[in-house]
N, C-alpha and C positions, 0 to 999 in steps of 0.2 A: 361184831363190830365193822369189820370190811364188808360182808355183806350188805351192811345198811347204808356205808359210804359209797358203795357201789349203785345202790338203789337210787341214791339222790342224784347222783349224776347219769344214771341212765335216765331217770325222770327229765333231766334239764336238757339231756340229749335229745330226747324226744321231743320236747316243747322247741327246742332251738331248730330242728328238722323240719317241724310243722310249719314253724314260722318262714322258714325260708321256702318250704314249698308252697306257703300262700303267696308269698311275694313272687314266687315265680308264675304261679298261677294268673296272679293279678297282671304281670308283665304281658304274659301270653294272650290275655284276653284282649288286648289292644291288637286291633286287625292291621294295624297298618306297619309293614316291616320296619325294625329296627327302632320304633319307636315305644315309650312307656306312658308318654302323655302328649298333649298337643299344647304347644305353648302360643297363646295368644298376647298381643301386646301392641300397646298404644299411648296417648296422650290424651287428656282432658283438662279444662281449666278450671283448678281447684282455688285459684286465686286471680285476682286482676278484673278486668272489665268484663269478661264473658264467665266469670264463675256461678252467677246465678244460675245459670243453665247446667255449666258444667258440672257442677255437684249433683245434679240430677241424672245426668249421663253415667256418673260413675256409680250412683246407684243402680241403674238399670244393668250395667255391665257387671256388677257384684252379683244381682239377682239371676241373672242368666247362668252366670258360669255356677251359682249354688245349684240352680235348677238342673244343668247338664250332667252336673257330676252326681247329683241324687239320683238321677235314671240311669247312671252307669256309665256317663262320658259319650263321647261320639266314637262310633266303631268300637266302644269297649276302652277307650281312651280317656283317662282323666286330662280334664282341662285346667290348665295354668294360666291365670291373667295378671299380666303386669300392665298396670297403668302409672304413668308420670303426670305430675303437674305441669302443665307447659305456661302456666303462669300468663295466659291469654297472648302470648306474645310468638310471632310468626318465627323469628329467629330461633327461638328456644325450641319450637315444633321441628325446625330442621335439624338440629342438633340431637335431640332425643329419638328423633326417628331413625337417624343414622346409627345411634347408639343400639336401638332395639334389634336393628337388623345384624350389625358388625359385632357388636358384643355380647347382647343378650340371646343372639341367635332365635328371635321368635320364628314361628311357624308361619303365624297369620297374624296381619296388620289390623288394628282396630282404630277406628276413626276419631279424631278430635271433634268439637262442636264449633260450629259457624264458617261459613265459606271462607273467609279471610285465612282461618288455620288451616282448613282442608286445602285450599289452595297453596299453602306452605307446604303441606306435607305429600301433595301428589307427584310433585318433581321428584322427591325421594323414592317413592315407590316405583315410579318409571326408572330411575336410573340402577335399581338394584332388581327391577322386572319382579315386583311383589303385588300379587292382587291386594287392593284396598277397596272393600266393599264398604261404603260411608253412609251414615245418616245424619251427618251432621253439617253438610253444606250443599247449596242447591245453585248458586250462582252461574251464570253461563259462561264465565271465564275459564272456570274450571275444566268445561267440557269442549271449549273451542280451541284447544292448543294443541290437539292430536293426542290425548292420553289414551293409552292402550289398556291400562292396568287398573282403571279406577271405575267404580258402578256406585249408583247412588238409590238407595230406598226411600228417599224423600219424594212425595206424591207431586211435586211441582217444582220447576224450574223458578230462579230468583225473578225473572221477568212476568211470571204469573201469578204471583202472590195477591196482586190487588185485582186480578182479572175478574174475580168472582163477584166483588163489589159493584164493579161497573156493568157487570152482565144483569145484576139484580135492577140496578138503576135503570138500565135499558127496558125492563119490564114494566115501569110504572108508566101512566098516561103521561104525554108529553107537559101536560100543564102540572103535573105533580113533582116533575124531576127537578132535583137539584141543577143549579146553572154555574156553580162556581167551586173551585177546588184548591185548597192550600197543600202543598206537596212538600213535607219535611221529612229529611233523611240525614241518618248518621254518616260520617266519612268511614264508611267500611263496605267492602266489598259487595256483599248482598245488599245492604241498603241503597248503595247507588244503583245496582243494576234494577231493583224495585221499583225506585222513583222514576229511573229512566223509562220504564214502560208505559208510567201513568200519563207521560208525557202523550203518548200514541193513544192510551184509552180514553183520556180526558176530550182529547180532538174527536175520536171517533163517536163518543157521547155527546158531542157538542157542548161541551163545557169549558169554561174559561178557567185557566190557572192564576190566581191574583198572588200567591207567595210560592216561590219554588226554591229552597234554602237549605243548605246542609248544616250540620254542626258537628264538633269535635266531641268524640266519645269522652273526652277529658272534661267536657263543660259540667260544672256544678251548678251555676246559676242561668236559668232559662227565660229568665224576666225579659230580656230584649227580645228574644224570638217570640214569646208568647204577644209581646206588645205589639209585633208586626202581625200576629194572627188577629188581635182584637181590630186593629186598625182596617184590616181587610175584609174581615166580618164575611168569610166565605162560608158557603152554605155546607161543604165536605171539608174536613181536615184528615188529612192521610199522614199517619206517622209510620215510616219506615224505621223502627226503633225496636231496642232491647229492652229488657225488663226493668233495669235500675233507671234508665234515662225515661222510660215512659211513665214510671212512676212521678218523677219529678216535674214533666212536662204537665201531666194531668193535674198534679197538685197545684201547679201554678197557672194553670188555666183557670182554676176554680177561683184562684185567688183574685185574677185580675177580671172574673166573669165573663170568660170567652166560651159561649154556649152554641157551637155549630149544629145543624140538624142531624149530621152524622158524623160519629169520630171514629175511624177505623185505625186501630196499631196493628202492624206486620206482624210482630213477634212477641211485643212485650207484655200485651195484656193475655197471652195464652196459657200463662201460668195459671194452675187451678187455685192457688193461694193469693191471685191478684185481688179479689175482692177482701180478703184479709188484711192487706197492706193499705189499700186506698179507701177501704168502706164503700159508702153510698155512690163513691164517685165511679166506681165500675159499672154501675147502671146504664145499660144503652151502648156500652161501647163494643163494637164489633171487630172481628178479626177472621183471618181463615184458619182452617184447622185440617191436619194431615188424617186425623182419626181421631175419633170420640171413643169413650170406654166402652158404651153400650153397641157399636157398630157390630154386625155378626158376620164378621170375617174370622177365619181360622185361628182359633187361639187367642183371639183378641180380649174376649171377655175374662179368660184365665189369667192371662197376664196382668190385666187391670186389677184382677182379686188378689193375684198373689202380691202385687206391688203394694198395695192397700194393706195386706195384711202384714207384710214385711216392714213397712215405713210409715203406717198408720195415716195416709193422704193419698190423696186422688192424683194419678200421672196425667200428664198431659202429652200433646201430640209429638213435642220434639224430642224428647228422651225415647218416647215409644217407635220414632223412626231409627233410632239408635239401637233398639233392642231388635228391630225388623232387621237391619243390617247383620246382626249376629244370627238371626235365624237364618237368613239367606246364605251365610257361610256355613252353618251348619248342615243345610239342606245341600249344599255343593259340595262339601267333603263326604258326607254319606253317600251321595249319588256317585261320585266318581272314584270313593275308596282310595282318596290319594290326597297328599299334599303337596305336589309337584304343581308349581305355580302355572306353568303352562298349561295343564291340564285343566286346572281350576279355572284359568282365563278364558279358555275355549268353552267351558262349561257356561260361565256366567253370561257370554255372548250369544248363547242359544236357547238356554232353557228358560222355562216358567218357575216362578217361586209362589208358593201359599205363604204370604205373610200377614201380619194382624192388621193391616191397614187394606187387604186385599190382593188379589192376584197381581204379579208383578212379571214385568220382562224390563229389559234394558235396551236401548237404541245403540246402534254402531259407535255412539261417543261415550256409552256408560251411563247416559242419562237416563231417567224414567220414561216410559214409551207412553204413558197414560197421566194427564194432571187429573189430579182427583181431590183437589182441596175442597172443603165445604166451607159456608160461610155462616159463622155462629155469633151471637149476642149474649153478653151477659144481661140477665134479667133476674130480678129479685122477687121471689113468689110471695104470696099472702102470708104463708107460714115463715116468711122471714130467711128463708134458705135460696141461696144462691143456685142458679141452673145456667147451663150455656144451650141456649136454643139455636138449632140449625134452621134458619130460615130461607136458606137457598143452597143447592138446587133442590127439586121434588124429589129425583132418584139419583142413585150412585153413578159415577161417570164411565163404569166399567160395561155398563149394558146389561147388567144382571136384573135389572128391575126392582132392585131393593129400595125402599122407600126411606130417604135419610132425612127430610124435612121433620122437625118436631114442633114447631111453633111458628107464629108470624113475628116479624120484627115490629119493634117500636120505632117509629119513624113519623115525625122528627124524634130524635131522643129526648129524654127528660132533661131538663136543665139541672146544672150544678145547684146544690141549695147553698 
């Protein structure tokens, strides 16, 4: 009996020792001294006015974490991801970023979505000297106040978002070019910057601005604004808008029979589910895109396929650049074999990165060194399926000679039915 009793306890001891050895081995596999994991942390808007995009960012962050841990972590270190809901509020962002740094003791900061919230987070990163590689905001005000710790994987700054459509307009014969513009923008950091640039682009293209008006993100009835568009009857309407407000403006334009020759939406129509929400009103709407799923840059197709498999939908460009920010962080940590913020900061200032939207370097301010937006248009094929056609430019902006144009623009766009 005693022998059997010892046998059971002996077996248990062997199992416990094996488990302890396995845990020690797992910790030892992390090549960063004193670390058993790498703790990433940030905020996204899961509620509030920016939540339409924020929820996609959260999905991308979860996907990346799952992928990294499935391949053994970074330098053998598992990744832990803490993401808080910032409620689309700048003050909440500040408080949560301070909590992430001082209470949660995160190793690496993760970006919120939209320039207004990145603008709020960046002084916190500066104060605590923490690197923030972000794919959520591109407005110049983020990079014009002497930031030393922030880097942006978006492929255009805020004042460049409408540049592509004006460059395309200038390719038209003079007698075919649109002559007038309506410039509509939300009262938000990115929208204001993007609309401000249009005033220069329009003047350069010899176009008159007939309507130049802001609206609050709290607006629920766009009838008065669209009535001004109807009265002006501009050839081109530019919406520096987000998803929910774009949907409402487009629906109101249909109700009031406002049909410009060209309708551009800076951010709102980027969503791959945009046609599902507005139906045939999506036909002919154009926008700028940081990256499309088929583009042959390193890891882009694999990322797009993995997102589709996990979430059952096609990813669009904004959360994709959020994923790219995590790619850059992984490459930086791997190359330096360090979580030391000063070591990482120096590396990001000088290194090149292979990201899903193409080869990337950062300027001295942390902004992207090359602006690579492509212009796309929603078109419905004869088979009834929606597609995003790249109509401008012909080839990539990196000088790699990659043909990016996939079709011709419908211009003038079809009228709303």
